[in-house]
C-alpha positions as CSV (number, residue, x, y, z in Angstrom):
1,M,106.9,114.7,67.2
2,N,104.4,112.3,65.7
3,G,101.0,113.7,66.8
4,R,99.1,110.5,66.2
5,R,101.5,108.3,68.0
6,I,101.7,110.5,71.1
7,L,97.8,110.5,71.3
8,L,97.8,106.7,70.8
9,A,100.2,106.3,73.7
10,L,98.2,108.6,76.0
11,A,94.8,107.1,74.9
12,I,96.0,103.5,75.5
13,A,97.3,104.4,79.0
14,L,94.0,106.1,80.0
15,F,91.8,103.4,78.5
16,M,93.8,100.7,80.4
17,Q,93.3,102.6,83.7
18,N,89.6,103.3,83.2
19,L,88.9,99.7,82.1
20,D,90.8,98.1,85.0
21,A,89.2,100.4,87.6
22,T,85.6,99.4,86.6
23,A,86.0,95.8,85.5
24,L,87.1,94.5,88.9
25,A,83.8,95.0,90.8
26,T,82.0,92.4,88.7
27,C,84.6,89.7,89.4
28,L,84.7,89.8,93.2
29,P,82.7,86.6,93.8
30,A,85.0,84.6,91.5
31,M,88.1,86.1,93.0
32,A,86.8,85.4,96.5
33,R,86.4,81.7,95.7
34,D,89.9,81.4,94.4
35,L,91.6,83.3,97.2
36,N,89.5,81.6,99.9
37,T,88.1,84.8,101.3
38,S,84.7,86.6,101.3
39,P,83.6,89.1,98.6
40,T,83.3,91.6,101.5
41,S,86.9,91.3,102.4
42,L,87.9,91.7,98.7
43,N,86.6,95.2,98.8
44,L,90.0,95.9,100.4
45,A,91.3,95.6,96.8
46,I,89.1,98.5,95.7
47,T,90.0,100.5,98.8
48,C,93.8,100.1,98.4
49,Y,93.6,101.2,94.7
50,L,91.5,104.3,95.5
51,M,93.7,105.3,98.4
52,A,96.9,105.0,96.4
53,L,95.4,106.9,93.5
54,A,94.1,109.7,95.7
55,T,97.4,109.9,97.6
56,I,99.6,110.4,94.5
57,I,97.4,112.8,92.5
58,P,98.2,115.9,94.5
59,L,101.9,115.3,94.0
60,S,101.7,114.5,90.3
61,G,102.4,118.0,89.0
62,W,105.4,118.5,91.3
63,I,106.8,115.0,90.3
64,A,106.4,115.8,86.6
65,D,108.3,119.1,87.0
66,R,111.0,117.5,89.1
67,Y,111.7,114.5,86.9
68,G,110.2,115.4,83.5
69,A,106.7,114.7,82.3
70,A,107.8,112.2,79.6
71,R,109.9,110.1,82.0
72,V,107.2,110.2,84.7
73,F,104.5,109.1,82.2
74,R,106.5,106.1,81.0
75,S,107.4,105.2,84.5
76,A,103.7,105.4,85.5
77,I,102.8,102.9,82.7
78,L,105.6,100.5,84.0
79,I,104.4,100.9,87.6
80,F,100.8,100.1,86.5
81,L,102.0,97.1,84.5
82,I,104.0,95.7,87.5
83,G,101.0,96.2,89.7
84,S,98.8,94.4,87.1
85,L,101.2,91.4,87.0
86,C,101.2,91.3,90.8
87,C,97.4,91.3,90.9
88,A,97.1,88.6,88.2
89,S,99.5,86.3,90.1
90,S,98.0,86.9,93.5
91,S,97.4,83.9,95.7
92,S,96.1,85.7,98.8
93,L,94.2,88.8,99.8
94,A,97.4,90.4,101.1
95,S,99.3,90.0,97.8
96,L,96.3,91.3,95.8
97,A,96.1,94.4,98.0
98,I,99.8,95.1,97.5
99,G,99.4,94.8,93.7
100,R,96.4,97.2,93.8
101,V,98.5,99.7,95.7
102,V,101.1,99.6,93.0
103,Q,98.5,99.9,90.3
104,G,96.9,102.9,92.1
105,A,100.2,104.7,92.3
106,G,100.8,104.3,88.6
107,A,97.3,105.4,87.8
108,G,97.6,108.5,90.0
109,L,100.4,109.7,87.7
110,M,99.1,108.6,84.3
111,T,96.1,110.8,83.9
112,P,97.4,114.1,85.2
113,V,100.8,113.7,83.4
114,A,99.1,112.7,80.2
115,R,97.3,116.1,80.3
116,I,100.5,117.9,80.9
117,L,102.1,116.2,77.9
118,V,99.1,117.1,75.7
119,V,99.2,120.8,76.6
120,R,103.0,121.1,76.3
121,Q,103.7,119.0,73.3
122,V,100.6,119.3,71.0
123,E,100.3,122.5,68.9
124,K,97.5,124.8,69.9
125,K,95.6,124.3,66.6
126,D,95.5,120.6,67.3
127,L,94.4,120.7,70.9
128,V,90.7,120.2,70.2
129,A,91.4,117.1,68.2
130,A,93.8,115.8,70.9
131,F,91.3,116.3,73.7
132,S,88.6,114.7,71.6
133,W,90.8,111.6,71.3
134,L,91.5,111.6,75.1
135,A,87.8,111.9,75.9
136,I,87.1,108.5,74.4
137,P,88.9,106.3,77.0
138,S,87.0,108.1,79.8
139,L,83.7,107.2,78.1
140,V,84.6,103.7,76.9
141,G,86.3,102.3,80.0
142,P,83.5,102.8,82.6
143,M,80.9,101.6,80.1
144,I,82.4,98.4,78.9
145,G,84.5,97.6,82.0
146,P,81.8,95.8,84.1
147,P,80.3,93.6,81.3
148,L,83.8,92.8,80.0
149,G,85.0,91.9,83.5
150,G,82.0,89.6,84.0
151,L,82.5,87.9,80.6
152,M,86.2,87.3,81.3
153,S,85.7,85.9,84.8
154,S,83.0,83.5,83.5
155,A,84.6,82.5,80.2
156,L,88.3,82.5,81.3
157,S,89.3,83.6,84.8
158,W,89.5,86.8,86.8
159,N,93.3,86.9,86.3
160,W,92.7,88.0,82.7
161,I,91.3,91.3,83.9
162,F,94.8,92.2,84.9
163,L,96.7,90.3,82.3
164,I,94.9,92.2,79.5
165,N,96.7,95.3,80.7
166,L,100.1,93.9,79.7
167,P,99.9,94.0,75.9
168,M,98.0,97.3,76.0
169,G,100.6,98.9,78.3
170,L,103.5,97.6,76.2
171,L,101.9,99.0,73.1
172,G,101.5,102.4,74.8
173,L,105.2,102.3,75.9
174,V,106.4,101.6,72.4
175,A,104.3,104.4,71.0
176,S,105.5,106.8,73.6
177,F,109.2,106.1,72.9
178,G,108.7,107.0,69.3
179,S,106.7,110.1,69.8
180,I,106.9,111.8,73.2
181,A,109.9,114.2,73.3
182,L,112.0,114.5,76.4
183,A,111.3,118.2,77.0
184,R,113.3,120.1,79.5
185,V,112.8,119.4,83.2
186,H,111.0,122.4,84.8
187,E,112.4,123.7,88.0
188,P,109.9,122.6,90.6
189,R,108.9,124.6,93.6
190,P,110.1,123.4,97.0
191,L,107.9,120.6,98.4
192,D,106.2,121.5,101.6
193,V,105.8,118.1,103.2
194,S,103.1,119.1,105.7
195,S,101.0,120.5,102.8
196,A,101.5,117.4,100.8
197,V,100.4,115.2,103.7
198,L,97.3,117.3,104.3
199,A,96.4,117.4,100.6
200,S,96.7,113.7,100.1
201,S,94.8,113.0,103.3
202,A,92.0,115.3,102.1
203,I,91.6,113.8,98.7
204,C,91.9,110.2,100.1
205,G,89.3,110.8,102.8
206,I,86.8,112.7,100.7
207,S,87.0,110.6,97.5
208,F,86.8,107.3,99.4
209,G,84.1,108.4,101.7
210,L,82.0,109.6,98.8
211,S,82.6,106.8,96.3
212,S,82.3,103.9,98.7
213,P,78.4,103.8,98.8
214,G,78.5,102.9,95.1
215,T,81.7,100.9,94.8
216,T,81.3,98.7,97.9
217,A,77.5,98.2,97.8
218,G,77.0,99.4,101.3
219,L,79.3,96.8,102.8
220,I,81.2,99.4,104.8
221,P,79.1,100.9,107.7
222,S,77.7,104.3,107.1
223,R,79.2,105.6,110.3
224,T,82.7,104.6,109.2
225,L,82.2,106.3,105.9
226,F,81.0,109.4,107.6
227,V,84.1,109.5,109.9
228,I,86.4,109.0,106.9
229,T,84.7,111.8,104.9
230,L,84.8,114.1,108.0
231,L,88.6,113.4,108.4
232,G,89.1,114.3,104.7
233,M,87.1,117.5,105.1
234,T,89.2,118.4,108.2
235,S,92.4,117.8,106.3
236,L,91.2,120.0,103.5
237,A,90.3,122.8,105.9
238,L,93.8,122.5,107.5
239,Y,95.4,122.6,104.1
240,L,93.6,125.8,103.1
241,L,94.7,127.4,106.3
242,R,98.3,126.3,105.8
243,S,98.3,127.5,102.2
244,R,97.9,131.1,103.5
245,I,101.2,130.9,105.4
246,V,103.4,128.9,103.1
247,R,104.7,130.3,99.8
248,H,104.8,127.1,97.8
249,Q,101.6,125.0,97.7
250,V,101.4,121.5,96.4
251,I,97.9,122.4,95.1
252,D,98.0,126.0,93.8
253,I,94.7,127.4,95.0
254,E,95.7,130.8,93.6
255,L,95.0,129.5,90.1
256,L,91.3,129.9,90.8
257,S,91.8,133.6,90.4
258,V,92.1,133.0,86.6
259,G,88.6,133.5,85.3
260,S,88.6,131.1,82.3
261,F,90.3,128.4,84.4
262,R,87.9,128.8,87.3
263,A,84.8,128.6,84.9
264,A,86.2,125.5,83.2
265,L,87.2,123.8,86.5
266,M,83.8,124.4,88.2
267,G,81.8,123.6,85.1
268,G,83.8,120.5,84.6
269,F,83.2,119.4,88.2
270,F,79.4,119.4,87.8
271,F,79.5,117.9,84.3
272,R,81.8,115.0,85.4
273,L,79.6,114.5,88.4
274,G,77.1,113.0,85.9
275,M,79.9,111.0,84.2
276,G,80.6,109.4,87.5
277,A,77.0,108.5,88.1
278,W,75.9,107.3,84.6
279,P,77.8,104.0,84.4
280,F,76.4,103.0,87.8
281,L,72.9,104.1,87.0
282,L,72.8,102.6,83.5
283,S,74.0,99.3,84.8
284,L,71.1,99.2,87.3
285,L,68.6,100.4,84.6
286,T,69.5,97.8,82.0
287,Q,70.2,94.8,84.2
288,I,67.6,95.3,86.9
289,G,65.0,97.5,85.3
290,L,65.2,96.0,81.8
291,R,66.2,92.5,82.8
292,Q,69.2,92.4,80.5
293,S,72.3,90.2,81.1
294,S,75.6,92.0,81.9
295,F,76.8,91.2,78.4
296,H,73.7,92.5,76.6
297,S,73.7,95.5,78.9
298,G,77.3,96.2,77.8
299,I,76.3,96.0,74.2
300,L,73.4,98.4,74.7
301,V,75.5,100.9,76.6
302,S,78.3,100.7,74.0
303,S,76.1,103.0,71.9
304,T,77.6,105.8,73.9
305,T,81.1,104.7,72.8
306,L,80.0,104.6,69.2
307,G,78.7,108.1,69.4
308,A,81.9,109.4,71.0
309,L,84.0,107.7,68.3
310,L,82.0,109.1,65.4
311,A,81.9,112.6,66.9
312,R,85.7,112.8,67.0
313,P,86.4,113.7,63.4
314,F,83.9,116.5,63.5
315,A,84.8,118.0,66.8
316,T,87.4,120.6,65.6
317,R,85.2,121.9,62.8
318,T,82.0,122.0,65.0
319,I,83.8,123.9,67.8
320,G,85.4,126.2,65.3
321,Y,82.1,127.0,63.7
322,L,80.0,127.4,66.9
323,G,82.6,128.5,69.4
324,F,83.8,127.0,72.6
325,R,81.3,128.8,74.8
326,S,78.3,127.8,72.7
327,V,79.4,124.2,72.4
328,L,80.1,123.9,76.1
329,M,76.7,125.4,77.2
330,V,74.6,123.4,74.7
331,T,76.3,120.0,75.3
332,A,76.2,120.6,79.0
333,I,72.4,120.6,78.8
334,L,71.6,118.2,75.9
335,G,74.2,115.6,76.7
336,P,72.9,114.7,80.2
337,A,69.3,115.2,79.0
338,S,69.7,112.5,76.3
339,I,70.9,110.0,78.9
340,A,68.4,111.0,81.5
341,L,65.6,110.3,79.0
342,C,66.6,106.6,78.9
343,A,64.7,106.0,82.2
344,Q,61.3,107.2,81.0
345,A,58.4,104.8,81.1
346,D,58.0,102.2,78.3
347,V,61.1,103.3,76.5
348,R,62.1,100.6,73.9
349,L,65.7,99.3,73.7
350,E,66.3,100.7,70.3
351,V,65.2,104.2,71.5
352,I,67.6,103.9,74.5
353,A,70.4,102.9,72.1
354,I,69.7,106.1,70.0
355,L,69.6,108.3,73.1
356,L,72.9,106.8,74.4
357,F,74.4,107.3,71.0
358,A,73.4,111.0,71.0
359,G,74.7,111.3,74.5
360,G,78.1,109.9,73.4
361,V,78.3,112.5,70.6
362,L,77.4,115.4,72.9
363,I,79.7,114.4,75.8
364,S,82.6,113.8,73.4
365,L,82.1,117.3,71.9
366,H,81.9,118.7,75.4
367,L,85.2,117.2,76.6
368,A,86.9,118.2,73.4
369,A,86.0,121.8,74.0
370,L,86.6,121.7,77.8
371,G,90.2,120.6,77.6
372,P,91.7,123.4,75.6
373,I,89.7,126.2,77.2
374,T,90.8,125.1,80.7
375,Y,94.4,126.0,79.9
376,L,93.6,129.2,77.8
377,D,95.1,131.7,80.3
378,I,97.5,129.4,82.1
379,P,101.2,130.2,81.5
380,E,103.5,127.3,80.4
381,E,105.3,127.2,83.8
382,K,102.0,126.7,85.6
383,V,100.6,123.9,83.4
384,S,101.6,121.2,86.0
385,D,100.0,123.1,88.8
386,A,96.8,123.6,86.8
387,T,96.7,119.9,85.8
388,T,97.1,118.8,89.4
389,L,94.1,121.0,90.4
390,V,92.1,119.6,87.5
391,A,92.9,116.0,88.4
392,V,91.9,116.7,92.0
393,G,88.6,118.2,90.9
394,Q,88.0,115.3,88.5
395,Q,88.6,112.7,91.2
396,L,86.3,114.4,93.6
397,S,83.5,115.0,91.0
398,L,83.5,111.3,89.9
399,A,83.4,110.1,93.5
400,A,80.6,112.6,94.3
401,G,78.6,111.3,91.3
402,V,78.8,107.7,92.4
403,S,77.9,108.7,96.0
404,L,74.9,110.8,94.9
405,A,73.6,108.2,92.5
406,A,73.8,105.5,95.2
407,F,72.1,107.7,97.7
408,L,69.3,108.5,95.4
409,V,68.8,104.9,94.3
410,N,68.7,103.8,97.9
411,L,66.2,106.6,98.7
412,R,64.0,105.7,95.8
413,L,64.3,101.9,96.1
414,P,65.2,101.1,99.7
415,T,65.6,97.4,98.9
416,L,65.7,95.6,95.5
417,D,65.0,92.2,97.1
418,G,61.7,90.8,96.0
419,V,60.7,94.1,94.3
420,R,59.6,94.2,90.7
421,V,61.7,97.1,89.5
422,R,60.6,99.0,86.4
423,P,62.6,101.4,84.2
424,D,60.5,104.4,85.3
425,D,61.4,103.7,88.9
426,F,64.7,105.3,88.0
427,T,63.2,108.3,86.2
428,L,63.6,110.8,89.1
429,V,67.1,109.7,89.8
430,F,68.2,110.1,86.2
431,L,66.5,113.5,85.9
432,F,68.1,114.8,89.1
433,I,71.6,113.7,88.0
434,G,71.0,115.2,84.6
435,A,70.0,118.5,86.2
436,M,73.1,118.5,88.4
437,S,75.3,118.0,85.3
438,A,73.5,120.8,83.5
439,I,74.4,123.3,86.3
440,S,77.8,123.4,84.5
441,S,76.3,125.5,81.8
442,L,76.0,128.4,84.3
443,F,79.7,128.4,84.8
444,Y,80.4,128.2,81.1
445,S,78.2,131.2,80.5
446,K,80.8,133.3,82.3
447,L,83.3,132.7,79.5
448,S,83.7,135.9,77.5
449,H,84.2,136.3,73.8
450,R,87.8,137.1,74.5
451,D,88.2,133.7,76.1
452,Q,87.5,132.1,72.7
453,V,89.3,134.3,70.2
454,Q,92.8,132.9,70.7
455,F,91.7,129.3,70.2
456,Q,89.3,130.1,67.4
457,M,92.2,131.7,65.4
458,A,94.3,128.6,66.1
459,I,91.6,126.3,64.8
460,D,91.1,128.5,61.7
461,E,94.8,128.3,61.1
462,G,94.7,124.6,61.4
463,H,92.0,124.4,58.8
464,E,94.0,126.5,56.4
465,D,97.1,124.3,56.9
466,R,95.1,121.2,56.0
467,K,93.8,122.7,52.7
């Protein structure tokens, strides 16, 4: 197996998904004009994507075991590309919605199955380097998606937001065929249809209800969002009740009894809550508070991406020297803090760029350490189940981050019309989100020395092999 090519294939797929998911929102006015509809109606495109994504995520682990992770990953890329082509050629709201559903189905498989492939096919001594590579798309996509989408829609046309996926996706497919081995198909547990329906309904309802205040700019009535979230919570409660009486669960809650997995999952939830909020908040800070254009805002925020890229070569040695627990705890506090400081009064642009660069370095190190430690005590046959639970937690945490950020901004700035907004108007919001992310350090503190020894030895072995 060619390690670099498999990571290239996985990184391209994840970058494509993250970029597409965030670029669309800036192009809704231009799309509305061409499709002869209103920007409000076009939020259906965001809704359809999110619902399809959330529906398929709980089933991703079972599907990977049933048909093989490599085959499912390649199929997911193809499905996403077909959806992108449908969206690019859309001439009506209905055809766009159908294309977004197809895209969402492909995206719901790509991220979880990519993690399965990494854990199963990358040697343990290379896991830190692998997860540091995969951390980059999750940082780059949300940061550059909005300005890139605005630039494309104004310089070319909104169709290019979807067409740009085609060359990237084909490159990822080519790389995957030359690197990802067709490992044996694992015998999947029987699928309990009722549990699957309840799990998908829960993730759909909760994630859509939470993320809509940020993604739809309040265009959906609050009462409707409350009802959708309540239905999702009800489905979750029913799923938990049913999981006690059925032997095979589509989301294996029993994995939470594994101490290292539970600490990583809960810590990751709070840390990613901030990752869901930062792109939304930084866009408001730079464009409304600092009066920067969307393009210049994107250039400024790209400092985070630069930091993540430059941190990657040093991730393995840094974690090997300091240890997983120390790196996770320190970066869980300093990473959010560096970004939260951007909203202080009278902060100059160059200082913000430095803070965002530091934040990119710290977040990249954090995700590089979090990935391997998550699967430390998970047996090979349970990797798919663990990945499904991680994907569900990640989806909910990102949605909760957007929702919390939107709520706090609306509470702090009830209306932005006719109000001279200053950067320090966002200070309390940034600090609160940073504090929520830092809560993750409390969960990481529960990791014992034993939880690190196995991976530390593997890292040391990797260093010796490269000498």
